[in-house]
All heavy atoms as an XYZ file, in Angstrom:
961
protein
N     104.750     38.542     46.037
C     104.192     39.234     44.907
C     105.366     39.621     44.106
O     106.429     40.214     44.481
C     103.491     40.452     45.320
C     102.904     41.321     44.279
C     101.750     40.569     43.462
O     101.108     39.759     43.999
N     101.770     40.894     42.137
N     105.369     39.311     42.764
C     106.386     39.708     41.828
C     106.053     40.929     41.168
O     104.929     41.162     40.766
C     106.451     38.499     40.701
C     107.544     38.835     39.797
C     106.836     37.231     41.381
N     106.978     41.866     41.142
C     106.872     43.068     40.439
C     108.084     43.250     39.400
O     109.194     42.811     39.738
C     106.854     44.229     41.258
O     107.994     44.391     42.057
C     105.620     44.260     42.243
N     107.863     43.754     38.274
C     108.842     43.997     37.255
C     108.745     45.398     36.763
O     107.646     45.972     36.482
C     108.428     42.941     36.037
C     108.372     41.457     36.362
C     107.798     40.717     35.259
C     109.653     40.977     36.946
N     109.920     46.014     36.480
C     109.938     47.389     35.981
C     111.034     47.530     34.967
O     112.245     47.274     35.306
C     110.108     48.313     37.128
N     110.682     47.692     33.798
C     111.537     47.992     32.728
C     112.029     49.412     32.477
O     111.390     50.318     32.915
C     110.916     47.421     31.257
C     110.402     46.157     31.217
C     108.915     45.959     31.564
O     108.389     46.893     32.283
O     108.167     44.998     31.071
N     113.179     49.406     32.038
C     113.751     50.815     31.668
C     114.779     50.763     30.649
O     115.232     49.563     30.183
C     114.440     51.422     32.993
O     115.494     50.523     33.312
N     115.126     51.900     30.000
C     116.092     51.974     29.048
C     115.738     52.078     27.559
O     116.648     52.186     26.771
N     114.486     52.054     27.322
C     114.114     52.232     25.978
C     114.286     53.601     25.398
O     114.824     54.501     26.155
N     114.011     53.968     24.078
C     114.288     55.186     23.602
C     114.229     55.243     22.091
O     113.948     54.183     21.493
N     114.565     56.293     21.524
C     114.815     56.451     20.031
C     116.100     56.305     19.658
O     117.073     57.038     20.196
C     114.160     57.869     19.647
C     114.305     58.306     18.194
C     113.510     57.277     17.246
C     113.955     59.677     18.019
N     116.360     55.408     18.748
C     117.739     55.258     18.173
C     117.688     55.078     16.724
O     116.553     55.150     16.130
C     118.355     53.797     18.740
C     118.559     53.956     20.429
C     117.515     52.661     18.343
N     118.864     55.100     16.103
C     118.984     54.893     14.734
C     119.294     53.510     14.166
O     119.746     52.656     15.023
C     120.187     55.784     14.145
C     120.056     57.331     14.532
C     118.723     58.018     13.868
O     118.588     57.933     12.732
N     117.899     58.760     14.634
N     119.006     53.308     13.073
C     119.321     51.931     12.470
C     120.712     51.658     12.549
O     121.612     52.637     12.314
C     118.982     51.799     10.924
C     119.532     50.639     10.341
C     117.452     51.841     10.724
N     121.162     50.516     13.007
C     122.602     50.129     13.383
C     123.030     50.414     14.669
O     124.151     50.050     15.033
N     122.282     51.244     15.472
C     122.665     51.619     16.831
C     122.466     50.399     17.735
O     121.878     49.377     17.503
C     121.896     52.805     17.344
C     122.259     54.056     16.816
O     123.437     54.195     16.146
O     121.711     55.006     17.020
N     122.870     50.635     19.057
C     122.741     49.554     20.078
C     122.040     50.327     21.321
O     122.227     51.531     21.493
C     124.045     49.131     20.653
O     124.845     48.546     19.579
N     121.214     49.513     21.946
C     120.557     49.948     23.208
C     120.463     48.731     24.171
O     120.373     47.640     23.805
C     119.277     50.631     22.841
C     118.344     49.664     22.383
C     118.780     51.391     24.042
N     120.452     48.991     25.438
C     120.292     48.093     26.447
C     119.029     48.390     27.233
O     118.776     49.653     27.661
C     121.515     47.896     27.374
O     122.627     47.462     26.669
C     121.184     46.879     28.497
N     118.108     47.512     27.320
C     116.935     47.723     28.245
C     117.064     46.729     29.412
O     117.727     45.654     29.389
C     115.506     47.370     27.487
C     115.365     48.364     26.425
C     115.585     46.054     26.888
N     116.611     47.237     30.572
C     116.799     46.409     31.708
C     115.436     46.287     32.569
O     114.538     47.064     32.259
C     117.733     47.186     32.752
O     118.977     47.303     32.219
N     115.367     45.183     33.364
C     114.141     44.884     34.118
C     114.634     44.587     35.561
O     115.409     43.674     35.980
C     113.629     43.715     33.587
S     112.145     43.048     34.417
N     114.024     45.528     36.476
C     114.310     45.334     37.918
C     113.104     44.438     38.345
O     112.068     44.645     38.149
C     114.303     46.606     38.629
N     113.714     43.354     39.055
C     112.618     42.382     39.628
C     112.648     42.434     41.136
O     113.559     42.684     41.737
C     112.988     40.902     39.099
O     114.145     40.418     39.845
C     113.206     40.897     37.688
N     111.446     42.132     41.677
C     111.347     41.940     43.026
C     110.302     40.841     43.258
O     109.424     40.635     42.536
C     110.796     43.277     43.806
O     109.576     43.623     43.372
N     110.536     40.148     44.278
C     109.684     38.982     44.772
C     109.914     37.730     44.004
O     109.143     36.763     44.055
N     111.058     37.671     43.161
C     111.251     36.470     42.385
C     112.115     35.587     43.124
O     113.261     35.389     42.731
C     111.837     36.985     41.014
C     111.974     35.662     40.005
C     111.109     37.921     40.358
N     111.678     35.068     44.245
C     112.356     34.099     44.983
C     111.599     32.690     44.857
O     110.981     32.366     45.836
C     112.473     34.460     46.443
O     111.258     34.802     46.986
C     113.421     35.659     46.590
N     111.717     32.237     43.713
C     110.854     31.099     43.270
C     111.609     29.869     42.751
O     112.818     29.961     42.674
C     109.929     31.751     42.167
C     109.047     32.813     42.678
C     108.381     33.544     41.515
C     107.952     32.308     43.573
N     110.982     28.826     42.456
C     111.696     27.520     42.114
C     112.621     27.744     40.917
O     112.443     28.703     40.159
C     110.560     26.568     41.873
C     109.443     27.067     42.624
C     109.520     28.493     42.642
N     113.551     26.730     40.724
C     114.410     26.879     39.601
C     113.633     26.844     38.219
O     114.302     27.258     37.155
N     112.476     26.398     38.261
C     111.730     26.297     36.915
C     111.047     27.661     36.506
O     110.463     27.850     35.647
C     110.770     25.209     36.890
O     109.790     25.353     38.148
N     111.387     28.606     37.363
C     110.968     30.037     37.062
C     111.746     30.432     35.875
O     113.088     30.390     35.864
C     111.099     30.885     38.150
O     110.291     30.505     39.359
C     110.683     32.416     37.890
N     111.056     31.198     34.990
C     111.692     31.819     33.808
C     111.498     33.253     33.693
O     110.422     33.826     34.022
C     111.127     31.106     32.548
C     111.630     31.851     31.179
C     111.448     29.614     32.439
N     112.714     34.059     33.453
C     112.440     35.407     33.147
C     112.646     35.592     31.660
O     113.718     34.998     31.206
C     113.517     36.142     33.993
C     113.342     37.641     33.800
C     113.357     35.851     35.466
N     111.836     36.344     31.061
C     111.853     36.485     29.582
C     111.742     37.931     29.116
O     111.219     38.723     29.816
C     110.895     35.588     29.035
N     112.143     38.097     27.909
C     111.755     39.358     27.267
C     110.792     39.056     26.107
O     111.188     38.127     25.336
C     113.054     39.998     26.652
C     113.954     40.631     27.628
C     114.941     40.216     28.390
C     113.538     41.982     28.226
N     115.536     41.131     29.231
C     114.637     42.180     29.244
C     112.796     43.070     28.075
C     114.802     43.359     30.017
C     112.770     44.152     28.793
C     113.821     44.340     29.780
N     109.855     39.829     25.980
C     108.886     39.693     24.762
C     108.898     41.103     24.201
O     109.263     42.166     24.819
C     107.557     39.209     25.163
C     107.437     37.830     25.422
C     107.707     37.281     26.671
C     106.821     36.940     24.464
C     107.700     36.038     27.065
C     106.755     35.574     24.775
C     107.085     35.119     26.028
N     108.422     41.222     22.942
C     108.194     42.557     22.342
C     106.912     42.547     21.550
O     106.471     41.556     21.042
C     109.364     43.007     21.507
C     109.556     42.076     20.229
C     110.792     42.502     19.549
N     111.015     41.825     18.264
C     112.076     41.929     17.478
N     113.047     42.809     17.803
N     112.111     41.140     16.343
N     106.323     43.713     21.475
C     105.064     43.857     20.700
C     105.104     45.082     19.913
O     105.207     46.148     20.425
C     103.894     43.681     21.533
C     102.580     43.720     20.791
C     101.405     43.304     21.763
O     101.525     43.398     22.974
N     100.301     42.588     21.068
N     105.068     44.973     18.621
C     104.904     46.087     17.635
C     103.448     46.448     17.375
O     102.601     45.539     17.505
C     105.709     45.855     16.272
N     103.164     47.632     16.965
C     101.735     48.020     16.741
C     101.094     47.022     15.762
O     101.721     46.688     14.612
C     101.854     49.379     16.289
C     103.142     49.940     16.793
C     104.072     48.842     16.962
N      99.901     46.497     15.976
C      99.266     45.658     15.176
C      99.752     44.260     15.007
O      99.281     43.410     14.192
N     100.755     43.934     15.869
C     101.232     42.538     15.721
C     101.095     41.742     17.187
O     100.960     42.462     18.123
C     102.811     42.604     15.313
C     103.005     43.240     14.015
C     104.471     43.008     13.591
C     104.632     43.480     12.134
N     106.194     43.348     11.662
N     101.264     40.510     17.076
C     101.214     39.760     18.223
C     102.463     39.876     19.089
O     103.559     40.442     18.596
C     101.191     38.201     17.796
C      99.796     37.951     17.237
O      98.825     38.645     17.476
O      99.698     36.866     16.518
N     102.398     39.596     20.336
C     103.498     39.668     21.219
C     104.444     38.607     20.808
O     104.079     37.387     20.511
C     103.220     39.573     22.702
C     104.189     39.883     23.677
C     103.652     40.272     25.050
N     102.769     41.480     25.060
C     102.361     42.118     26.086
N     102.485     41.555     27.284
N     101.498     43.135     26.004
N     105.817     38.997     20.678
C     106.832     38.011     20.138
C     107.812     37.722     21.167
O     108.398     38.704     21.784
C     107.492     38.654     18.905
C     108.638     37.936     18.222
C     109.454     38.811     17.162
O     109.218     39.968     17.214
O     110.179     38.113     16.542
N     108.239     36.460     21.202
C     109.323     36.095     22.187
C     110.619     36.621     21.636
O     111.027     36.490     20.433
C     109.393     34.492     22.260
C     110.474     33.879     22.977
C     110.420     33.832     24.326
C     111.614     33.590     22.328
C     111.463     33.254     25.015
C     112.770     33.055     23.059
C     112.692     32.906     24.396
N     111.446     36.997     22.694
C     112.720     37.626     22.292
C     113.808     36.735     22.990
O     114.694     36.339     22.276
C     112.807     39.057     22.706
C     114.211     39.633     22.524
C     111.868     39.918     22.087
N     113.680     36.618     24.244
C     114.769     35.831     24.962
C     114.325     35.406     26.312
O     113.335     36.046     26.763
C     116.058     36.752     25.030
N     114.989     34.379     26.841
C     114.638     33.922     28.141
C     115.717     33.250     28.805
O     116.625     32.675     28.181
C     113.424     32.871     28.015
N     115.553     33.121     30.123
C     116.577     32.460     30.926
C     115.879     31.704     32.161
O     114.971     32.300     32.699
C     117.645     33.313     31.430
C     118.814     32.623     32.124
C     117.148     34.424     32.315
C     120.057     33.412     32.527
N     116.286     30.607     32.460
C     115.774     29.852     33.619
C     116.458     30.347     34.910
O     117.687     30.620     34.823
C     115.858     28.368     33.536
C     114.776     27.688     32.609
C     114.990     27.597     31.332
C     113.648     27.202     33.210
C     113.959     26.982     30.509
C     112.706     26.546     32.446
C     112.906     26.446     31.081
N     115.767     30.482     35.959
C     116.250     30.867     37.097
C     117.383     29.864     37.647
O     118.378     30.235     38.219
C     115.207     30.977     38.251
C     115.846     31.485     39.642
C     114.789     31.729     40.562
N     115.285     31.990     41.911
C     115.619     31.136     42.797
N     115.496     29.745     42.524
N     116.142     31.476     43.934
N     117.343     28.551     37.273
C     118.135     27.426     37.733
C     119.483     27.304     37.016
O     120.306     26.754     37.472
C     117.357     26.165     37.813
O     116.957     25.892     36.416
N     119.405     27.858     35.829
C     120.735     27.652     35.096
C     121.046     28.899     34.346
O     120.460     29.903     34.295
C     120.712     26.439     34.134
C     119.612     26.601     33.060
O     119.405     27.808     32.613
O     118.946     25.565     32.634
N     122.150     28.855     33.610
C     122.630     29.994     32.881
C     122.349     29.970     31.380
O     122.706     30.808     30.611
C     124.106     30.231     33.000
O     124.898     28.927     32.610
N     121.487     28.956     30.892
C     121.348     28.797     29.508
C     120.335     29.828     29.167
O     119.434     30.208     29.846
C     120.726     27.385     29.174
C     121.654     26.343     29.384
O     122.853     26.531     29.180
N     121.232     25.185     29.777
N     120.590     30.407     27.950
C     119.669     31.472     27.356
C     119.121     31.020     26.147
O     119.703     30.333     25.300
C     120.495     32.740     27.269
C     120.974     33.346     28.537
C     122.183     34.208     28.444
C     122.897     34.440     29.738
N     124.115     35.139     29.634
N     117.947     31.571     25.818
C     117.303     31.123     24.644
C     116.764     32.284     23.907
O     116.392     33.360     24.630
C     115.978     30.143     24.999
C     116.466     29.067     25.852
C     116.500     29.089     27.284
C     116.802     27.757     25.114
C     116.871     28.085     27.985
C     117.264     26.707     25.976
C     117.346     26.821     27.360
O     117.761     25.770     28.086
N     116.798     32.363     22.619
C     116.646     33.509     21.789
C     115.494     33.218     20.684
O     115.704     32.101     20.203
C     117.835     34.094     21.181
C     118.841     34.607     22.239
C     119.824     33.791     22.677
C     118.683     35.820     22.793
C     120.648     34.241     23.767
C     119.645     36.329     23.723
C     120.633     35.487     24.213
O     121.442     35.875     25.172
N     114.851     34.290     20.237
C     113.978     34.210     19.076
C     114.811     34.247     17.939
O     115.885     34.802     17.940
N     114.480     33.478     16.813
C     115.244     33.478     15.616
C     115.490     34.924     15.079
O     116.572     35.062     14.477
C     114.383     32.711     14.513
C     114.374     31.198     14.836
O     115.250     30.848     15.666
O     113.524     30.508     14.208
N     114.655     35.831     15.188
C     114.813     37.156     14.512
C     115.787     37.919     15.345
O     116.284     38.942     14.717
C     113.526     37.870     14.512
O     112.993     38.244     15.949
N     116.203     37.588     16.538
C     117.224     38.325     17.262
C     118.592     37.614     17.571
O     119.494     38.254     18.075
C     116.617     38.761     18.598
C     115.385     39.608     18.396
C     116.400     37.745     19.577
N     118.536     36.340     17.240
C     119.867     35.545     17.470
C     121.049     36.191     16.894
O     120.971     36.633     15.672
C     119.662     34.102     16.941
C     118.991     33.148     17.825
C     118.805     31.847     17.166
C     117.956     30.876     18.036
N     117.795     29.780     17.437
N     122.137     36.302     17.611
C     123.380     37.070     17.072
C     123.282     38.433     17.365
O     124.460     39.032     17.192
N     122.229     39.085     17.634
C     122.269     40.508     17.743
C     121.785     41.035     19.141
O     122.276     41.982     19.730
C     121.284     41.188     16.806
C     121.557     40.957     15.321
C     120.600     41.831     14.449
N     119.273     41.398     14.582
C     118.278     42.321     14.934
N     118.584     43.577     15.244
N     117.088     41.886     15.117
N     121.041     40.127     19.797
C     120.593     40.502     21.164
C     121.203     39.495     22.247
O     121.434     38.423     21.825
C     119.088     40.385     21.243
C     118.245     41.338     20.583
C     118.812     42.209     19.619
C     116.920     41.469     20.802
C     118.103     43.114     18.920
C     116.197     42.438     20.162
C     116.708     43.280     19.224
N     121.522     40.034     23.312
C     122.114     39.218     24.443
C     121.401     39.528     25.666
O     121.386     40.723     26.149
C     123.631     39.555     24.584
O     124.278     39.319     23.329
C     124.257     38.630     25.594
N     120.983     38.495     26.235
C     120.255     38.550     27.657
C     121.276     38.260     28.721
O     122.000     37.242     28.559
C     119.046     37.743     27.783
C     118.364     37.868     28.918
S     116.715     36.728     28.837
C     116.079     37.152     30.448
N     121.173     39.027     29.793
C     122.167     38.784     30.922
C     121.412     38.992     32.155
O     120.248     39.635     32.225
C     123.269     39.654     30.934
O     122.977     41.111     30.926
N     121.885     38.628     33.371
C     121.208     38.945     34.590
C     122.279     39.097     35.687
O     123.356     38.645     35.574
C     120.347     37.715     35.008
C     121.167     36.458     35.355
C     120.194     35.250     35.710
N     120.883     33.995     35.966
C     120.229     32.906     36.173
N     118.972     32.804     36.266
N     120.926     31.764     36.295
N     121.898     39.968     36.636
C     122.686     40.234     37.749
C     121.834     39.804     39.054
O     120.875     40.376     39.397
C     122.986     41.825     37.814
C     123.923     42.159     38.995
O     123.892     41.559     39.933
O     124.653     43.045     38.704
N     122.260     38.696     39.561
C     121.447     38.022     40.550
C     121.537     38.948     41.811
O     120.499     38.990     42.627
C     122.116     36.589     40.960
C     121.702     35.625     39.911
C     122.128     34.305     40.347
C     121.729     33.075     39.381
N     122.144     31.880     39.808
N     122.622     39.461     42.123
C     122.768     40.375     43.397
C     121.836     41.663     43.179
O     121.143     42.017     44.194
C     124.213     40.846     43.543
N     121.685     42.075     41.922
C     120.885     43.325     41.864
C     119.460     42.933     41.420
O     118.598     43.840     41.360
C     121.463     44.314     40.781
C     122.828     44.864     41.114
C     123.335     45.833     39.995
C     124.574     46.358     40.454
N     125.209     47.336     39.496
N     119.231     41.662     41.205
C     117.869     41.220     40.784
C     117.382     41.896     39.502
O     116.256     42.351     39.443
C     117.003     41.190     41.952
C     117.236     40.443     43.119
C     116.221     40.489     44.288
C     116.581     39.564     45.342
N     115.529     39.702     46.448
N     118.291     42.094     38.664
C     117.853     42.649     37.342
C     118.270     41.732     36.209
O     119.202     41.004     36.255
C     118.580     44.059     37.177
O     120.055     43.808     37.130
C     118.246     44.969     38.222
N     117.520     41.818     35.124
C     117.893     41.244     33.849
C     117.957     42.226     32.794
O     117.286     43.346     32.908
C     116.825     40.176     33.399
C     116.967     38.947     34.353
C     115.475     40.728     33.254
N     118.858     42.138     31.872
C     119.061     43.155     30.909
C     119.015     42.453     29.459
O     119.301     41.274     29.362
C     120.400     43.862     31.037
O     120.495     44.495     32.336
N     118.786     43.190     28.517
C     118.801     42.871     27.135
C     119.568     43.788     26.251
O     119.122     44.958     26.070
C     117.321     42.730     26.550
C     117.132     42.172     25.188
C     117.489     40.624     25.250
C     115.700     42.470     24.619
N     120.842     43.364     25.949
C     121.598     44.269     24.977
C     121.347     44.023     23.624
O     121.362     42.879     23.141
C     123.109     44.047     25.332
C     123.956     44.771     24.586
C     125.444     44.528     24.675
O     125.859     43.323     24.947
N     126.381     45.542     24.546
N     120.986     45.013     22.866
C     120.572     44.900     21.470
C     121.560     45.642     20.638
O     121.697     46.912     20.900
C     119.149     45.425     21.360
C     118.026     44.759     22.258
S     116.457     45.365     22.044
C     116.559     46.918     23.031
N     122.082     45.056     19.709
C     123.034     45.671     18.768
C     122.503     45.630     17.365
O     121.720     44.771     17.004
C     124.468     45.145     18.891
C     124.973     45.141     20.279
C     124.488     43.681     18.484
N     123.053     46.400     16.452
C     122.676     46.502     15.094
C     121.035     46.463     14.879
O     120.501     45.719     14.119
C     123.291     45.214     14.296
C     123.195     45.289     12.778
O     122.993     46.406     12.267
N     123.115     44.128     12.157
N     120.562     47.340     15.565
C     119.084     47.592     15.613
C     118.580     47.739     14.129
O     119.202     48.657     13.420
C     118.686     48.457     16.537
C     118.665     47.992     17.919
C     118.632     49.147     18.985
C     117.598     47.052     18.325
N     117.364     47.167     13.796
C     116.701     47.377     12.533
C     115.357     48.002     12.758
O     114.838     48.099     13.917
C     116.781     46.133     11.842
C     117.994     45.566     11.573
C     118.984     46.444     10.683
O     118.681     46.878      9.613
N     120.186     46.542     11.260
N     114.901     48.733     11.834
C     113.586     49.261     11.961
C     112.530     48.233     12.432
O     111.647     48.592     13.325
C     112.998     49.890     10.615
N     112.589     47.012     12.115
C     111.620     45.962     12.576
C     111.720     45.574     13.928
O     111.003     44.881     14.391
C     111.729     44.821     11.600
C     113.107     44.208     11.400
C     113.798     44.697     10.213
O     113.593     45.788      9.798
O     114.600     43.920      9.627
N     112.860     46.179     14.625
C     113.069     45.886     16.066
C     112.228     46.922     16.918
O     112.057     46.736     18.064
C     114.438     45.922     16.341
C     115.347     44.775     15.822
O     114.888     43.686     15.820
O     116.457     45.134     15.396
N     111.628     47.825     16.264
C     110.774     48.816     17.033
C     109.586     48.265     17.618
O     108.939     47.597     16.905
C     110.339     49.901     15.994
O     111.367     50.713     15.449
N     109.470     48.284     18.837
C     108.403     47.762     19.715
C     108.408     48.075     21.122
O     109.359     48.740     21.537
C     108.600     46.161     19.515
N     107.407     47.876     21.743
C     107.496     47.919     23.254
C     108.011     46.547     23.734
O     107.564     45.395     23.426
C     106.019     47.974     23.950
C     106.068     48.026     25.373
C     105.358     49.424     23.398
N     108.998     46.518     24.483
C     109.769     45.460     25.081
C     109.237     45.246     26.584
O     109.275     46.148     27.381
C     111.315     45.731     24.981
C     111.826     45.520     23.694
C     111.553     46.528     22.695
C     112.410     44.335     23.280
C     111.947     46.306     21.370
C     112.987     44.120     21.973
C     112.715     45.263     21.001
O     113.168     44.978     19.756
N     108.861     43.975     26.727
C     108.327     43.624     28.102
C     109.196     42.552     28.747
O     109.549     41.669     28.115
C     106.856     43.022     27.913
C     105.848     43.861     27.327
C     105.550     43.873     25.990
C     105.100     44.703     28.161
C     104.669     44.834     25.466
C     104.036     45.667     27.723
C     103.851     45.643     26.244
O     102.911     46.399     25.835
N     109.248     42.681     30.083
C     109.880     41.715     30.836
C     108.681     40.927     31.542
O     107.664     41.497     31.807
C     110.658     42.384     32.044
S     111.513     41.374     33.131
N     108.906     39.515     31.586
C     107.923     38.639     32.047
C     108.503     37.544     32.930
O     109.742     37.184     32.647
C     107.178     38.081     30.912
N     107.760     37.147     33.822
C     108.114     35.931     34.705
C     107.047     34.903     34.589
O     105.922     35.164     34.741
C     108.321     36.365     36.210
C     108.409     35.143     37.021
C     109.619     37.298     36.238
N     107.565     33.673     34.304
C     106.700     32.557     34.275
C     107.153     31.501     35.253
O     108.332     31.189     35.483
N     106.203     30.870     35.974
C     106.334     29.970     37.047
C     106.279     28.466     36.470
O     105.348     28.280     35.743
C     105.397     30.134     38.154
C     105.232     31.563     38.737
C     104.271     31.637     39.906
C     106.592     32.031     39.278
N     107.140     27.698     36.903
C     107.067     26.215     36.691
C     106.842     25.920     35.211
O     106.210     25.100     34.808
C     105.921     25.595     37.426
C     106.135     25.650     38.814
O     107.059     25.519     39.422
N     104.996     26.124     39.591
N     107.760     26.594     34.362
C     107.750     26.386     32.937
C     108.668     25.276     32.525
O     109.825     25.038     33.126
C     108.122     27.679     32.211
C     107.180     28.818     32.332
C     107.527     29.996     31.477
C     105.721     28.482     32.217
N     108.385     24.605     31.400
C     109.173     23.682     30.898
C     109.774     24.340     29.462
O     109.169     25.350     29.013
C     108.653     22.323     30.520
C     107.429     22.442     29.750
C     108.418     21.639     31.934
C     106.815     21.134     29.338
N     110.857     23.839     29.022
C     111.427     24.514     27.849
C     110.484     24.703     26.725
O     110.468     25.747     26.048
C     112.731     23.706     27.364
C     113.510     24.249     26.296
C     113.917     25.684     26.530
C     114.604     23.391     25.902
N     109.606     23.735     26.440
C     108.733     23.909     25.275
C     107.694     24.926     25.275
O     107.039     25.313     24.447
C     108.025     22.616     25.117
O     107.289     22.122     26.119
N     107.692     25.439     26.633
C     106.495     26.522     26.764
C     107.032     27.964     27.053
O     106.293     28.834     27.062
C     105.675     26.088     28.052
O     106.469     26.185     29.233
N     108.327     28.161     26.951
C     108.860     29.426     27.265
C     108.633     30.385     26.052
O     108.664     31.625     26.270
C     110.399     29.457     27.468
C     111.138     29.075     26.246
C     110.697     28.573     28.647
C     112.713     29.292     26.441
N     108.312     29.875     24.900
C     108.038     30.780     23.769
C     106.591     31.416     23.645
O     106.406     32.277     22.956
C     108.291     29.982     22.446
C     109.289     28.961     22.615
C     109.057     27.669     22.938
C     110.659     29.070     22.460
N     110.315     26.961     22.924
C     111.328     27.846     22.677
C     111.418     30.192     22.195
C     112.652     27.737     22.675
C     112.863     30.054     22.111
C     113.407     28.685     22.288
N     105.706     31.104     24.592
C     104.369     31.349     24.564
C     103.943     32.437     25.685
O     104.044     32.083     26.721
C     103.558     30.139     24.748
O     103.925     29.137     23.854
C     102.012     30.499     24.683
N     103.527     33.617     25.213
C     103.298     34.687     26.177
C     102.272     34.334     27.171
O     102.310     34.659     28.461
C     102.715     35.845     25.328
C     103.321     35.628     23.972
C     103.445     34.075     23.801
N     101.304     33.474     26.870
C     100.117     33.271     27.760
C     100.740     32.265     28.976
O      99.955     32.108     29.976
C      99.010     32.393     27.128
O      99.480     31.229     26.455
N     101.846     31.791     28.852
C     102.404     30.934     29.855
C     103.034     31.798     31.079
O     103.384     31.161     32.015
C     103.503     29.967     29.354
C     103.022     28.959     28.388
C     101.827     28.135     28.958
N     101.396     27.086     27.914
C     101.538     25.774     28.168
N     101.967     25.351     29.267
N     101.082     24.954     27.216
N     103.069     32.995     30.957
C     103.783     33.916     31.824
C     102.699     34.647     32.750
O     101.701     35.158     32.283
C     104.611     34.957     31.190
C     105.783     34.292     30.475
C     105.772     33.666     29.352
C     107.109     34.349     31.132
C     106.854     32.994     28.747
C     108.131     33.770     30.578
C     108.130     33.082     29.457
O     109.200     32.425     28.850
N     103.027     34.665     33.992
C     101.963     35.111     34.981
C     102.211     36.594     35.313
O     101.370     37.264     35.685
C     102.026     34.338     36.290
C     101.523     32.874     36.137
C     102.530     31.937     35.479
O     103.785     32.163     35.693
N     102.119     31.003     34.926
N     103.375     36.978     35.098
C     103.774     38.443     35.594
C     104.396     39.151     34.442
O     105.272     38.588     33.732
C     104.682     38.357     36.819
C     104.147     37.634     38.044
C     104.542     36.332     38.187
C     103.266     38.255     38.850
C     104.001     35.599     39.305
C     102.674     37.580     39.964
C     103.198     36.242     40.175
O     102.601     35.625     41.227
N     103.951     40.443     34.330
C     104.499     41.285     33.259
C     104.729     42.752     33.808
O     104.113     43.232     34.656
C     103.450     41.374     32.174
C     103.254     40.160     31.499
C     102.385     39.099     31.822
C     103.837     39.739     30.242
N     102.365     38.108     30.962
C     103.263     38.451     29.915
C     104.710     40.263     29.345
C     103.633     37.731     28.768
C     105.002     39.583     28.260
C     104.588     38.412     27.998
N     105.858     43.205     33.194
C     106.145     44.749     33.499
C     105.142     45.552     32.580
O     104.507     45.028     31.751
N     105.418     46.831     32.775
C     104.544     47.767     31.834
C     105.087     47.964     30.523
O     104.469     48.467     29.621
C     104.515     49.159     32.597
C     103.832     49.195     33.867
C     102.368     48.985     33.805
O     101.937     49.531     32.873
O     101.716     48.254     34.548
N     106.471     47.597     30.349
C     106.977     47.695     29.035
C     107.761     48.965     28.772
O     107.568     50.040     29.494
N     108.837     48.877     27.887
C     109.583     50.114     27.504
C     109.652     50.141     26.025
O     109.840     49.178     25.399
C     110.959     50.108     28.205
O     111.658     51.339     27.997
C     111.756     48.837     27.720
N     109.382     51.340     25.463
C     109.304     51.554     24.065
C     110.722     51.780     23.448
O     111.646     52.550     23.893
C     108.447     52.778     23.730
C     108.360     53.032     22.163
C     107.674     51.852     21.506
C     107.534     54.291     22.073
N     111.002     50.896     22.477
C     112.392     51.150     21.682
C     111.798     51.425     20.211
O     111.124     50.629     19.582
C     113.123     49.889     21.657
C     114.411     49.959     20.664
C     113.588     49.508     23.006
N     112.236     52.572     19.737
C     111.984     53.002     18.371
C     113.165     53.137     17.605
O     114.129     53.943     17.988
C     111.169     54.390     18.407
O     110.014     54.166     19.214
C     110.727     54.784     16.966
N     113.209     52.420     16.514
C     114.508     52.427     15.682
C     114.152     53.211     14.349
O     113.261     52.816     13.564
C     115.008     51.126     15.308
C     116.288     51.120     14.484
C     115.078     50.242     16.517
N     114.811     54.352     14.229
C     114.537     55.251     13.115
C     115.499     55.133     11.996
O     116.656     54.980     12.280
C     114.452     56.722     13.582
O     114.468     57.590     12.488
N     114.995     55.084     10.743
C     115.922     55.185      9.597
C     116.189     56.447      9.039
O     116.873     56.678      8.153
C     115.437     54.097      8.481
O     114.102     54.616      8.204
């Protein structure tokens, strides 16, 4: 059973930085497993933020966060983190950690392809 628990959200100012983390358990799965971050702002669809395949170190980012967000993982601690810098008001959202099984690259952008989700952590960027 896979469980995910996000932490680290909060209220920040425009231009600030914050890191959110996801503690994973039960993720002893094939290399095609993907761990990803999505976000959802009020009234909007869930948006892909970043992802990494369990089998390699390549990371993939949504266009709106490229150059500002960095995803990392600590295999020993079984955690993934998302460092966010130069935050803007439009980055305000609930950030979710997700795990998808047997995904291929073309499907990592789609929320419905992920089987496991955390409860989310709220990041509010105030101007």
